[in-house]
Structures are given as structure tokens and as C-alpha cells.
N, C-alpha and C positions, 0 to 999 in steps of 0.2 A: 200804624204805630210801629216804629223801628226800635230795635234794642241793640246797643253796642255790645260787642263780645270781645273783651280784651282781658288778659289775666292781671294787668297791672293797675287797672282803675275800675271803680264800680261800673256796673252796666246801668244805663239810664233808659227810662221809658217815659213817654208823655201821653196823657189822656186828656181829652177836652170834653167838658160837660157844658152844654148850652142848649137853649132853644133858639135855633137859627132863624125861625120865622119872624118876619117883620111886616107890619101893615104898610100899605102903599104910602110912600112919602116919608117914612121913618128912616132913621140912619144911625141909631145908637145900638151897638152890638155888645152884649155881655157874655162872658164865658169864665168858667173856673177851670184852670189848667192844673192838673195834678202831675207833678214831676216826681218820679220814684227812682232811687238808686239802690242797687243791690250788690253785695259783694264788698262793702266797705268795712264790715266787721262790727257794726253796732246795730242792735235791734231798732225797730222803727219808732219806739217811744223816745229815742234819742240817747239812751243810756246803754253803754256797752256792757255785756256780761263780763264779770270779773275774770281776769286771766293772770296767772302769776307772771311777774315781770320777766323772768328768765325763760319762759316757755314760748318759743316761736319768735320770729323776727319782729321788731317794731317797725312802724312806718318811717318813711324818709321824712323826718319831722324834727322841729325844734320848738321847745316850749319855755316860756319865761313866766315865773310866778312872782307877782308883785304884792308884797305884804306891807300893809300900813303899820308903821312903827312910830307914829306920832304919839305925843304925850297922852292923848285921850285914850289910847289903847290900854293904858294901865288903870282905867277907871270904868269898871272894876278890873282887877288883875286877870280875871277869868278870860277876858278878851284876848290879851296877849298870849296867855297860855293856850287858849283855843286855836289861835292863829298858828302858833308853832306846831301844835299837834296836827292841825289840818294840813299844813304844808308838808310835814313829814309823811302823812298818809298819802298825799298826792304824789310825792316823790317815789313812794313805794309802789305806785301804780305805773310809773313811767317804764316803758318796756326797753329791754336791752337794745342799745344802738341809737336810741333817740337822744338828741342833744338837749340839754336843759340848763337853766340858770335860775337863781333865786335873787330877787331884788328887794332890799329894804327901803321903804318909802317914808320920807318925812318931808321937810321943806327942801330936801335934797334927795337924790336917788343914789343908793349905795349898792355896789355889787357884794352880796353876801356870800355867794358861792357860784362858780369856782373863783371868780375874780380875774383881774388883769385883762378885762375886755374879752374873755373867752366864754365858751360854752363847754360844759362837761358832757362826756358821752356816757349814757346810763349803763350801769353794770353794778354788780354787788358792791364793789369798792367805792365807786363814786356816790352811790345812793347812801351808803353809810357815812361817808365824809360830809355829805350835804346835811344829814340829820345832826351830825356833831356841830356843824356850823350854825344850825338853827338855834342851838342853845345860847349862842351869843346875842341873839336878837333881844333888844330891850327897847322900852318905850321912851320917847323923848323927842321934842321938836314939833314942827308944824306939818302942814299937808299941802303938797304941790303935785297933784296927780299928773299934770302934763309932763313934768320932768321924769316921772317913773315910766310913762309911756315911751318917751323918746329914748331912754336908756334901753328899754325892752326892744325897741325897734333896732337900735344899733347892734345889740347882741344877737337878735334873731337873724339879722342880715349879715352877720359875720361868717355864716356858713351857707353853702349852696345846698339847700334842702327844698323839698316840694311843699311841705306843710309848715306854716308858722303860726303859733298859737300863744295867746297870753291868758293868764288868769289873774284878776285884780281883786284885792280885798281892801275895803276901807271902812272906817267906823265914823268918819267925820266929814265935814264940808271942806271944800277945796279953798281954804281961806288964805293960803300963803302964796298965791299967784293969781293974776287977774283972769277973769273969764275968757278974755281974748287969748291968753297964752294957752289955756286948756283947749280952746277951740282950734287954735293953730296946730297944737300937737295932734289933735284928732284928725284934722284935715291932712296932716303929713302922714299919719299912720294908716288912714283909710285905704283899703285895698292892698296893704303891705302885710298885715297879719290880722287874724280874727282875735277877739278878746271877750271872754266871759267876765262879768263884773258882779261882785257881791257886796252888799252892805251888811255889816254886823252890828247888832244893837239897834238903837233908834235915833242916834244923833247925826246921821248922815242925811244927805239931800237926795230924795228919790229922783228928781229931775236930772241931777248930775250923773248918777249911776246908770240910769236907763239911757241917757244920751251917749255915754261911753259905749255901752253895749250896742246901741243902735248904729252908731257911726262905724263901729268895727265889726258889725254883723255877727255879734255874739249874743249871749243870753244875759239877762239881769234878774236878780232875785234878792230877797231879804233873808238873812239868817238871824232871827231875833235872839236866839239862844246860842251863845258861843259853843256850847257842848255839841251842837249839831253841825259845826263847821267841817269836821273831819269827814263825815259821811257825804256832805255836799261837795267838798273838794275832790274826794275820791271819784264820785260820779262824774264830775266835770272832766277830770283827767282821763277817765275811761272813755268818755265820749270823744275827747281829743285824740286818743290813741286809735279810735275807730275811723278817723277821717282818711279818705283815700285819694281825694283830688281837691285841689285848692283853686281859688279864683274863678269859680264857675259863675257864669252870667246867663241870664235868660235873654235870648236874642229874639227881638220882634221885628219882622218885616211886614210892612203894610203897603197896599197898592197906592197908586197915584190918586190924590184927592182925599185919602183917609188920614185920620189924626188919632194918635193914641191919647185918650183922655186920662187914663190912669192905669198903673200896674201896682197891685198891692199883694204882699204875702198875707194870706188869711189863715193859714195853719202851718205850724203849731201855734203861731201867735200873729197878731196884726202888725204889719210893718209896711208903711207906704214907701215904695221904691220909685215913684214917679219922677221925683226931682233928681234922682241919681243916674238918669239915663246918660249914656255916652254914645255919641253918634258912631256908627260902624259901617257907613256906606249909604248909598241912596235909599232913602225910606227905611232904614234899618237902624235900630238902637239896641244897646246892651244894658241890662239892669242887673247889677251885681247881687249875688246871693251867697258868696263866701265859700267855705269848705264843706264838702259832703262826705258822709260815710254811707252806711246802710240805713236809709231813711226816705221819707216821703213828705213833700210839702205841697201846699195848695196856693195858687195865685189867682186873684180876681183881675181879669183884664177887661177893660172897656175901650172900644174903638168906635170912632165916628166915621161913617162911610158916606159917600154921596148917595142921597135917596134915589130910589129907582121905582119902576112900575111893577105891577103884578106879573109874576112869572119870571122875573129876572133873578139871577143868582150870581154871587161873586165870592171870592176868597177875601175875607176881611183882614186876616192876619195869619202869619206863619210863625209858630213859636218853637224854639229849639234851645236846649242847654248847650253852651259852648264854653271853651276856655280861651278868652281873648289873648292875643299876643301884642307886645308893644308896638309892632309895626302896623297894627290895624287888622291883620288877619286873625284867624281863630282856629283852634282845634275843635272840630265838631265832636260831639259825644254820641252821635249815631241815632238820635231820636228827634222827632218833631211832631207837633200837633197842628191841626188846621182849624181856624175859626171861620165859620161861614156866615153868610147873610143871604136869606132867601125871602123874597117879597111875595106875599099872598093876600088874597081877599077873604081867607078863612079866619073869621074873628076868633074862634076858639083856639086855633093854632097860634095866632100872632099874639094873643094876650096871655098865654100860658107862661109861667115863670119856671125855669129849671130849678129843681129842688136844691141843687148845690149852690146856685147863685142866690136863691132866696135865703138859704141858711147862713151863708157867709156875709150877706148884706146885713142880716140881723146881728151877727157876731161883731161886725165893725161898729154898728150902732150901739151895741152894748158897751163896748170899750169906750166909745165917745161919751155915752151917758154917765158912766162911772167917773171918767175924768172931769167932765163939767160939773157933776154933782159934788165931788170932793172939793173942787175949786170954789164952788158956791158956799160950801160948808165952812171952809177956811176963811172966806170973806165975810162970814156972818149972815149970809143970805139964806135964811131958814126956808122960806117958801121955794126959792129956786133949787136949793139942795134937795128938799123933799120931793119936788116934782121930778127932778132928773134921776135921783136914786130910786124913786118909785118906778120910773120907766125902766131903769136897769134891772130891777127885780122882775118885772114882767118879761123883759127880753130874755133874761137868764132862764126863766121858766119855759118860755116858748122854744128856745134853742136847745134846751137840755143841758145847759152849762151848770152842772151841780156845784162845781168847785167855786165859781164866782158867786153863785147864790149863797153858798155857805159863808163866804167872806162878807157879802153884803149884810147878812143877818147879824154880824157883829157890829155893824155901824148903824143899822136901822132896825126898828121893830116892825115886822111885816104883819100888816092887818089883813090884807087881801092880796095874795100873791098874783092871782090871775088878773086882777084889775090894776095891780101896781100901786096899791094904797099902802103907804108906810108912814112911820113917825120916826123922826131922828132920835137916836138915843142921846140922853143927856150926858152920859159918861161913856167915852170910848177909849179903850187902851190905845196908846200911840202905835204900838206894834201892829195892832189889828188894822188901823187906818192905813199905815204904811204898806202892809202886806196887800191890802185891797188895791192900793194905788199901783204898786209895783207889778202885781200879777193881773191887772185889769185887761191887758192885751192878749192874755193866753186864751186860746179858743179850744173848742171841742170840734172834732170832725163830724161831718154829717154821716148818719148811719147809712152804710152802703147796702144795696141789695145783695143777696148771696152770690150772684154771678159776677159782682164787681169786686168782691173781696179777694 
């Protein structure tokens, strides 16, 4: 395991957890790859410790805050008021020297501050001017999120900075542009900046908000109560201020004859990166992971290798975090992990499942069971919803995912947790169902042995 040591970027390390032993004739290798960055300024739960804006230099970064100002934000008025207060709180968290802008989003995208296609440089004066500008935000008009994202992209790329980040708040569905226009905007913005997306209230579409966050490698969540927006925005901005390196990709090299079946982020949330591979040379591909601060993430890697006989050993994959360049080269981050395959006739060795692989396989199954269960419930398939959500309850118990178990208990009555026997609740608050759907991909990490912590 190698660790980079540079003062200007986080230090990366890579650990591989796997059972490398395969029975004769087998060729599927599984591993959980833990990538850890230290020195980025945010603790490992992903939320940076509060720090006064004027204390210490800010990162070489630009941030755009996109605030839904459509007519529905005035029903009730607490949503618009909460959005203004949350944006003001986030601006108060932007550190000195960081560029920032505020966008008001309706069926059009409007520059609220500073305007004229510019970004402001954070300092006491510009933060106060931005707060004053927020008072002019009023609700009216429709919702066209793609136009908000494109304006954010133009503003963020008007300056030469290392980190570009967006925060997007919406309370409704994207009804004033076609799905194709939103998809086109996401395709354009992917890889250019990261974006956290939040839905306030219960009138927005979970699939739209999570798709935005997924495409732009950010986080998605629900804020059912507008009074909680300020705390959420502050936490998001603190995390953004803790990022130290952007555009990080997980680079996988595999030997001749091998094939990458999938690469999935499995902690802190489930995100399938397989389809995002970008070729980076012979038998080498890059999987984008976005911006990093002081944090740790886990990835489940599955590689098919040519089967071999007992006693043979091979390198199945080499995994390393890099920052790709436009010309196809990359800046290495000084760390790599090796995934091995060893063929044996020892039945006990070849049938043992690594605890990390087993844990995250269960977490991925849990997220899928919740998704399919809620889909069945919405379709009126009571039996299908009961079976899938019951399995989700059992998987949540087995994996120790107490947060998901708690959210499930608001949608089903749990009769036998161990067996996964449940009964659908006849009345479910819309916010509870949306919260379960939005947070179903959040995972818990496997408990490490003392020497691994």
C-alpha cells in the first residue's frame, strides 16, 4: 500500500479486502477496495467541522447555489422563507477567497448574485451583499432544472479553479422542459462539476432529484420540513469547503483475457459506476468518483479472469485513484491496490466469502429490495410489495443497517424481523415513503477489526 505525500492535495491510500482463493476452473473474482483520503479538511462522515469563514484560506473552488423560485415554493410560504434562510446560511459558510454565485430557478435561470455572468469572491462584504440580494427572491413561474444546471456550469467555468461544486434545491417536478432537455443538461455537466441535490416538501419527484445527484456525483436527500433546510445547507457547504482534489477516477488495469464485470461504490452509498467507464489505454479503464476531501469510500469490484488449474496464481486487477487529463494521461495519487486470483483444491479456502464482500453484497440487495418493494406498492401489487419489503427488513437486520430499518418501520408493520415477515401499513405519510426511497441507497460500513481501524 502506497500513500501520496503532498501538501496541496489529500493523501490517498488503497486497501483490498478479498478471498483470493478460487476452485479449479472458476474465474470470477470479487474484492472490496477501500480508498481513503486524508488531509482534505472534512471528517470521514462527510461533514466538515464548522470553521468561521474568515479563518484560514479557502480551497481553490467555485460554488453555485441553485434555488427553486417556482410558484409552488410559496405553498406554503415557509418553503420560500426556508430556502432564503438556508441559502444565507450556506453563504455564511463559504470561506474567504472562494468564488460563489446564487441562481434563482423557475422556467428560466436567473443570476441572483452577483450577476453579469460573474462569480463573487467570498469575503465579509460579498457575503453580506449576497444576503441582501436573497431578500429579493420571490416565488413565481415554472420549473426547468436543466436551464439552472447549464447556467451554473457557465458560471463555474468562468473562473480557473480546481474545485467546482453545485447545490440544488427544488420543491417540484421538472414540468417546464422535456425529460430529454434535462438529460442533455446532465450529460453536458457530468464531469464538469459535482452537485448535491435536495427536495423540500413532498411534491417533487424522487427519481429526478436522485438522477441529478447520481449523474453529477453528488448526494441526494429529502428535507421534508423547510425549517431544517438551513442546517442541511450549512452541512453541504462545509463538506464542499473540505474538498481538496477534483475529478478523481478509480483506474482499473486487468490482464489479457480478463473482463471487468462491474465496479460499484458501496459506501457511503450504493452507486453503480460500471457504465461510466472511460477507456484509458490497453486493458485500462477509469471510473469517475468526483471530488474528495478527508473521507473514505468502499468499492465492490468484480473481474472475470481465464480459469486456471490448481496452484496457479495471477494478478486479476490493479486499482489506483488518479486524476485523468484530457489528453488521456493521468496524474497518479500515489496509491494502488492489487486484486489477486489463486486456484486451490482446498474446499474450505475456496468457498469462504470475505466479510467485506458479503456485507456489501447484502447492502446492495437491501437497496434493490427497497426500490422494488416501493415500486410494487405504488403499482398496487400488495403481495409483491410485502415480499420485497419483508426481505428488505430482514436484510437491514442482518447487515446492521438500523437507519434503513427505522425508515422501513414507517412503511410496514414488522411482525418477525428475523424472518422478514411484514404487513403493509394502510396509511403511510408521503414524507416517510419518500424518505425511505431517497435514502435507500445509503449503507453502513462493515465493522472493522481493531487493527483495521
